[in-house]
One Martini backbone bead per residue (centre of mass of N, CA, C, O) as a GRO file, in nm:
protein
  297
    1UNK     BB    1  -1.221  10.863 -23.728
    2UNK     BB    2  -1.086  10.991 -23.468
    3UNK     BB    3  -0.873  11.219 -23.384
    4UNK     BB    4  -0.522  11.160 -23.285
    5UNK     BB    5  -0.250  11.109 -23.129
    6UNK     BB    6   0.048  10.998 -23.318
    7UNK     BB    7   0.307  10.773 -23.288
    8UNK     BB    8   0.592  10.729 -23.472
    9UNK     BB    9   0.740  10.453 -23.587
   10UNK     BB   10   1.071  10.318 -23.628
   11UNK     BB   11   1.259  10.140 -23.895
   12UNK     BB   12   1.592   9.982 -23.945
   13UNK     BB   13   1.748   9.772 -24.185
   14UNK     BB   14   2.012   9.589 -24.239
   15UNK     BB   15   2.131   9.441 -24.529
   16UNK     BB   16   2.295   9.206 -24.382
   17UNK     BB   17   2.052   9.047 -24.264
   18UNK     BB   18   1.883   9.073 -24.548
   19UNK     BB   19   1.797   9.102 -24.878
   20UNK     BB   20   1.482   9.198 -24.780
   21UNK     BB   21   1.503   9.449 -24.591
   22UNK     BB   22   1.393   9.683 -24.767
   23UNK     BB   23   1.117   9.558 -24.816
   24UNK     BB   24   1.028   9.535 -24.524
   25UNK     BB   25   1.051   9.836 -24.461
   26UNK     BB   26   0.840   9.924 -24.674
   27UNK     BB   27   0.602   9.764 -24.552
   28UNK     BB   28   0.599   9.908 -24.283
   29UNK     BB   29   0.552  10.196 -24.393
   30UNK     BB   30   0.283  10.133 -24.535
   31UNK     BB   31   0.131  10.042 -24.277
   32UNK     BB   32   0.167  10.310 -24.123
   33UNK     BB   33   0.017  10.483 -24.324
   34UNK     BB   34  -0.247  10.331 -24.293
   35UNK     BB   35  -0.276  10.373 -23.987
   36UNK     BB   36  -0.283  10.684 -23.981
   37UNK     BB   37  -0.520  10.721 -24.178
   38UNK     BB   38  -0.727  10.563 -24.005
   39UNK     BB   39  -0.706  10.721 -23.733
   40UNK     BB   40  -0.757  11.025 -23.868
   41UNK     BB   41  -1.017  10.956 -23.972
   42UNK     BB   42  -1.374  11.049 -23.994
   43UNK     BB   43  -1.424  10.775 -24.113
   44UNK     BB   44  -1.524  10.477 -24.148
   45UNK     BB   45  -1.455  10.170 -24.196
   46UNK     BB   46  -1.381   9.988 -24.477
   47UNK     BB   47  -1.338   9.716 -24.668
   48UNK     BB   48  -1.100   9.827 -24.829
   49UNK     BB   49  -0.926   9.909 -24.588
   50UNK     BB   50  -0.903   9.629 -24.458
   51UNK     BB   51  -0.789   9.475 -24.702
   52UNK     BB   52  -0.532   9.640 -24.728
   53UNK     BB   53  -0.417   9.573 -24.448
   54UNK     BB   54  -0.412   9.262 -24.480
   55UNK     BB   55  -0.229   9.249 -24.727
   56UNK     BB   56   0.017   9.396 -24.604
   57UNK     BB   57   0.053   9.202 -24.363
   58UNK     BB   58   0.106   8.946 -24.527
   59UNK     BB   59   0.368   9.045 -24.662
   60UNK     BB   60   0.522   9.104 -24.402
   61UNK     BB   61   0.511   8.818 -24.273
   62UNK     BB   62   0.662   8.683 -24.505
   63UNK     BB   63   0.926   8.846 -24.472
   64UNK     BB   64   0.980   8.771 -24.175
   65UNK     BB   65   1.012   8.468 -24.216
   66UNK     BB   66   1.266   8.493 -24.392
   67UNK     BB   67   1.435   8.641 -24.184
   68UNK     BB   68   1.421   8.421 -23.952
   69UNK     BB   69   1.549   8.188 -24.139
   70UNK     BB   70   1.809   8.304 -24.120
   71UNK     BB   71   2.111   8.222 -23.985
   72UNK     BB   72   2.178   8.490 -23.844
   73UNK     BB   73   1.913   8.515 -23.687
   74UNK     BB   74   1.907   8.239 -23.539
   75UNK     BB   75   2.169   8.281 -23.381
   76UNK     BB   76   2.071   8.535 -23.222
   77UNK     BB   77   1.798   8.400 -23.097
   78UNK     BB   78   1.915   8.147 -22.933
   79UNK     BB   79   2.003   8.341 -22.718
   80UNK     BB   80   2.042   8.491 -22.437
   81UNK     BB   81   1.748   8.680 -22.395
   82UNK     BB   82   1.604   8.620 -22.673
   83UNK     BB   83   1.462   8.352 -22.614
   84UNK     BB   84   1.252   8.476 -22.422
   85UNK     BB   85   1.123   8.664 -22.633
   86UNK     BB   86   1.029   8.445 -22.823
   87UNK     BB   87   0.839   8.310 -22.620
   88UNK     BB   88   0.661   8.561 -22.591
   89UNK     BB   89   0.578   8.579 -22.890
   90UNK     BB   90   0.430   8.307 -22.893
   91UNK     BB   91   0.210   8.389 -22.690
   92UNK     BB   92   0.100   8.633 -22.857
   93UNK     BB   93   0.012   8.468 -23.105
   94UNK     BB   94  -0.216   8.318 -22.969
   95UNK     BB   95  -0.387   8.567 -22.908
   96UNK     BB   96  -0.416   8.659 -23.208
   97UNK     BB   97  -0.545   8.397 -23.313
   98UNK     BB   98  -0.798   8.424 -23.138
   99UNK     BB   99  -0.896   8.686 -23.268
  100UNK     BB  100  -0.913   8.576 -23.554
  101UNK     BB  101  -1.122   8.356 -23.484
  102UNK     BB  102  -1.341   8.544 -23.382
  103UNK     BB  103  -1.373   8.717 -23.640
  104UNK     BB  104  -1.452   8.482 -23.824
  105UNK     BB  105  -1.708   8.401 -23.672
  106UNK     BB  106  -1.857   8.667 -23.709
  107UNK     BB  107  -1.858   8.663 -24.023
  108UNK     BB  108  -2.009   8.397 -24.061
  109UNK     BB  109  -2.269   8.488 -23.913
  110UNK     BB  110  -2.326   8.733 -24.089
  111UNK     BB  111  -2.360   8.574 -24.353
  112UNK     BB  112  -2.597   8.404 -24.256
  113UNK     BB  113  -2.791   8.640 -24.215
  114UNK     BB  114  -2.784   8.741 -24.505
  115UNK     BB  115  -2.893   8.486 -24.640
  116UNK     BB  116  -3.164   8.476 -24.484
  117UNK     BB  117  -3.266   8.753 -24.574
  118UNK     BB  118  -3.261   8.712 -24.881
  119UNK     BB  119  -3.450   8.469 -24.883
  120UNK     BB  120  -3.703   8.599 -24.743
  121UNK     BB  121  -3.731   8.841 -24.952
  122UNK     BB  122  -3.790   8.656 -25.207
  123UNK     BB  123  -4.062   8.517 -25.132
  124UNK     BB  124  -4.207   8.783 -24.974
  125UNK     BB  125  -4.375   9.054 -24.927
  126UNK     BB  126  -4.390   9.098 -24.585
  127UNK     BB  127  -4.273   8.872 -24.454
  128UNK     BB  128  -4.258   8.755 -24.133
  129UNK     BB  129  -3.976   8.622 -24.162
  130UNK     BB  130  -3.823   8.882 -24.224
  131UNK     BB  131  -3.871   9.017 -23.954
  132UNK     BB  132  -3.731   8.797 -23.786
  133UNK     BB  133  -3.450   8.825 -23.927
  134UNK     BB  134  -3.401   9.117 -23.853
  135UNK     BB  135  -3.410   9.078 -23.549
  136UNK     BB  136  -3.178   8.868 -23.539
  137UNK     BB  137  -2.959   9.056 -23.649
  138UNK     BB  138  -2.971   9.275 -23.422
  139UNK     BB  139  -2.915   9.083 -23.188
  140UNK     BB  140  -2.641   8.997 -23.290
  141UNK     BB  141  -2.511   9.279 -23.295
  142UNK     BB  142  -2.546   9.345 -22.996
  143UNK     BB  143  -2.379   9.109 -22.882
  144UNK     BB  144  -2.111   9.135 -23.051
  145UNK     BB  145  -2.035   9.421 -22.958
  146UNK     BB  146  -1.960   9.340 -22.671
  147UNK     BB  147  -1.738   9.134 -22.744
  148UNK     BB  148  -1.564   9.334 -22.904
  149UNK     BB  149  -1.502   9.528 -22.675
  150UNK     BB  150  -1.335   9.322 -22.511
  151UNK     BB  151  -1.125   9.264 -22.734
  152UNK     BB  152  -1.016   9.554 -22.762
  153UNK     BB  153  -0.917   9.574 -22.471
  154UNK     BB  154  -0.704   9.348 -22.498
  155UNK     BB  155  -0.539   9.480 -22.726
  156UNK     BB  156  -0.452   9.726 -22.560
  157UNK     BB  157  -0.286   9.568 -22.350
  158UNK     BB  158  -0.089   9.430 -22.554
  159UNK     BB  159   0.031   9.693 -22.677
  160UNK     BB  160   0.198   9.764 -22.393
  161UNK     BB  161   0.391   9.554 -22.450
  162UNK     BB  162   0.739   9.483 -22.375
  163UNK     BB  163   1.080   9.447 -22.507
  164UNK     BB  164   1.429   9.323 -22.473
  165UNK     BB  165   1.768   9.344 -22.624
  166UNK     BB  166   2.120   9.362 -22.633
  167UNK     BB  167   2.179   9.274 -22.907
  168UNK     BB  168   2.197   9.447 -23.194
  169UNK     BB  169   2.082   9.244 -23.399
  170UNK     BB  170   1.846   9.150 -23.218
  171UNK     BB  171   1.707   9.419 -23.193
  172UNK     BB  172   1.604   9.424 -23.481
  173UNK     BB  173   1.436   9.165 -23.476
  174UNK     BB  174   1.259   9.240 -23.234
  175UNK     BB  175   1.134   9.486 -23.372
  176UNK     BB  176   0.996   9.324 -23.592
  177UNK     BB  177   0.821   9.148 -23.408
  178UNK     BB  178   0.680   9.390 -23.281
  179UNK     BB  179   0.551   9.496 -23.542
  180UNK     BB  180   0.374   9.257 -23.593
  181UNK     BB  181   0.205   9.289 -23.339
  182UNK     BB  182   0.111   9.590 -23.368
  183UNK     BB  183  -0.014   9.564 -23.656
  184UNK     BB  184  -0.209   9.338 -23.591
  185UNK     BB  185  -0.365   9.487 -23.375
  186UNK     BB  186  -0.455   9.727 -23.550
  187UNK     BB  187  -0.607   9.560 -23.772
  188UNK     BB  188  -0.796   9.403 -23.584
  189UNK     BB  189  -0.931   9.651 -23.465
  190UNK     BB  190  -1.044   9.758 -23.731
  191UNK     BB  191  -1.217   9.512 -23.793
  192UNK     BB  192  -1.395   9.525 -23.538
  193UNK     BB  193  -1.505   9.809 -23.595
  194UNK     BB  194  -1.641   9.737 -23.858
  195UNK     BB  195  -1.834   9.510 -23.738
  196UNK     BB  196  -1.935   9.737 -23.498
  197UNK     BB  197  -2.123   9.905 -23.625
  198UNK     BB  198  -2.356  10.080 -23.506
  199UNK     BB  199  -2.662  10.030 -23.414
  200UNK     BB  200  -2.958  10.114 -23.545
  201UNK     BB  201  -3.211  10.253 -23.380
  202UNK     BB  202  -3.524  10.105 -23.321
  203UNK     BB  203  -3.794   9.909 -23.259
  204UNK     BB  204  -3.615   9.665 -23.231
  205UNK     BB  205  -3.427   9.816 -22.971
  206UNK     BB  206  -3.551  10.123 -22.977
  207UNK     BB  207  -3.476  10.435 -23.003
  208UNK     BB  208  -3.437  10.695 -23.195
  209UNK     BB  209  -3.210  10.869 -23.363
  210UNK     BB  210  -3.162  11.139 -23.547
  211UNK     BB  211  -2.962  11.017 -23.757
  212UNK     BB  212  -3.119  10.755 -23.810
  213UNK     BB  213  -3.369  10.880 -23.926
  214UNK     BB  214  -3.236  11.039 -24.160
  215UNK     BB  215  -3.106  10.788 -24.297
  216UNK     BB  216  -3.342  10.585 -24.324
  217UNK     BB  217  -3.531  10.760 -24.498
  218UNK     BB  218  -3.281  10.797 -24.736
  219UNK     BB  219  -3.107  10.511 -24.774
  220UNK     BB  220  -3.239  10.385 -25.028
  221UNK     BB  221  -3.132  10.686 -25.156
  222UNK     BB  222  -2.846  10.807 -25.114
  223UNK     BB  223  -2.622  11.021 -25.080
  224UNK     BB  224  -2.291  11.050 -25.112
  225UNK     BB  225  -2.242  11.173 -24.831
  226UNK     BB  226  -2.409  10.968 -24.663
  227UNK     BB  227  -2.263  10.706 -24.762
  228UNK     BB  228  -1.979  10.792 -24.622
  229UNK     BB  229  -2.083  10.779 -24.310
  230UNK     BB  230  -2.094  10.472 -24.388
  231UNK     BB  231  -2.072  10.148 -24.405
  232UNK     BB  232  -2.177   9.843 -24.499
  233UNK     BB  233  -2.301   9.785 -24.223
  234UNK     BB  234  -2.461  10.054 -24.184
  235UNK     BB  235  -2.640  10.031 -24.441
  236UNK     BB  236  -2.789   9.778 -24.350
  237UNK     BB  237  -2.906   9.887 -24.091
  238UNK     BB  238  -3.078  10.107 -24.226
  239UNK     BB  239  -3.259   9.935 -24.424
  240UNK     BB  240  -3.365   9.740 -24.203
  241UNK     BB  241  -3.505   9.949 -24.028
  242UNK     BB  242  -3.700  10.047 -24.245
  243UNK     BB  243  -3.825   9.775 -24.311
  244UNK     BB  244  -3.936   9.707 -24.030
  245UNK     BB  245  -4.127   9.948 -24.004
  246UNK     BB  246  -4.304   9.885 -24.257
  247UNK     BB  247  -4.389   9.596 -24.183
  248UNK     BB  248  -4.524   9.672 -23.909
  249UNK     BB  249  -4.732   9.875 -24.088
  250UNK     BB  250  -4.801   9.747 -24.372
  251UNK     BB  251  -4.595   9.866 -24.568
  252UNK     BB  252  -4.511   9.858 -24.935
  253UNK     BB  253  -4.306  10.118 -24.964
  254UNK     BB  254  -4.038   9.941 -25.087
  255UNK     BB  255  -3.705   9.861 -25.199
  256UNK     BB  256  -3.583   9.545 -25.239
  257UNK     BB  257  -3.339   9.583 -25.427
  258UNK     BB  258  -3.174   9.761 -25.234
  259UNK     BB  259  -3.163   9.568 -25.000
  260UNK     BB  260  -3.026   9.340 -25.159
  261UNK     BB  261  -2.777   9.505 -25.240
  262UNK     BB  262  -2.671   9.558 -24.955
  263UNK     BB  263  -2.645   9.259 -24.875
  264UNK     BB  264  -2.456   9.174 -25.103
  265UNK     BB  265  -2.229   9.370 -25.036
  266UNK     BB  266  -2.171   9.263 -24.751
  267UNK     BB  267  -2.117   8.968 -24.823
  268UNK     BB  268  -1.875   9.025 -25.011
  269UNK     BB  269  -1.698   9.182 -24.809
  270UNK     BB  270  -1.677   8.965 -24.588
  271UNK     BB  271  -1.556   8.745 -24.768
  272UNK     BB  272  -1.299   8.903 -24.844
  273UNK     BB  273  -1.195   8.946 -24.553
  274UNK     BB  274  -1.186   8.648 -24.475
  275UNK     BB  275  -0.960   8.576 -24.674
  276UNK     BB  276  -0.748   8.771 -24.552
  277UNK     BB  277  -0.754   8.647 -24.265
  278UNK     BB  278  -0.662   8.362 -24.339
  279UNK     BB  279  -0.385   8.451 -24.437
  280UNK     BB  280  -0.284   8.565 -24.167
  281UNK     BB  281  -0.311   8.308 -23.999
  282UNK     BB  282  -0.107   8.147 -24.168
  283UNK     BB  283   0.133   8.337 -24.119
  284UNK     BB  284   0.137   8.317 -23.809
  285UNK     BB  285   0.181   8.014 -23.800
  286UNK     BB  286   0.447   8.014 -23.957
  287UNK     BB  287   0.600   8.195 -23.760
  288UNK     BB  288   0.567   8.004 -23.521
  289UNK     BB  289   0.715   7.760 -23.639
  290UNK     BB  290   0.987   7.902 -23.679
  291UNK     BB  291   1.035   7.977 -23.378
  292UNK     BB  292   1.016   7.688 -23.268
  293UNK     BB  293   1.261   7.580 -23.427
  294UNK     BB  294   1.468   7.756 -23.283
  295UNK     BB  295   1.419   7.646 -22.989
  296UNK     BB  296   1.458   7.321 -23.085
  297UNK     BB  297   1.755   7.316 -23.230
   0.00000   0.00000   0.00000
């Protein structure tokens, strides 16, 4: 990712608030370190990077739920104006759950395309059905990239929303809830950017770019340096572009084992990320239930 100025947020939780306050603070700091590293990196997001972020976020959300459940916290949040901020947080959680649902749907469809491609490639070399499936995959990528762009724009707008609360103890809790929102936005944005790794243009969708040509020609057996320039999604784009070109020309000189390996790698990565995302959605729902209980108690 391109380097950019990044403002470091800080948070300090008093130990009297909850026994796990220090652990929660450590989890926040770990996530921020992950966030800064991801933002300043010149390499695209990898499945491992996304999975690490989702795992850390899940642990943080679990700790926050325990924090909010504590009697001292609930008493502070029950009164105005903190009650209004809790209501706002509930609304924001719905928005984030919608993004999580959208991301999960994209990954499910991507895995479906991977399964169809692997199946068609096993049946027969140069099968016209394989060419059709490759074309369907790139059309899917082109459409979903536009949808992801709109979703990332919405996340950016939500990121700029702020809230405040006057009571000192509640200030701390509100800051924690704000961190949940900001870190969830950051990790969801990273996930969406991972899934929307730019489609490598070929005759499937248009003209070749110079870098796409260079990578596709050699990416059936890429160098270590070239392999690091794209993530699992980008590597599949590259081998499928090369495969499509050769099938279109009735050329049989391509290694289907490497194509299958790239597809298997992407399928496994997406499945792993999907599991991590499901965990986050469950944590967000649990946080939402806890906050709703505070408002209705």
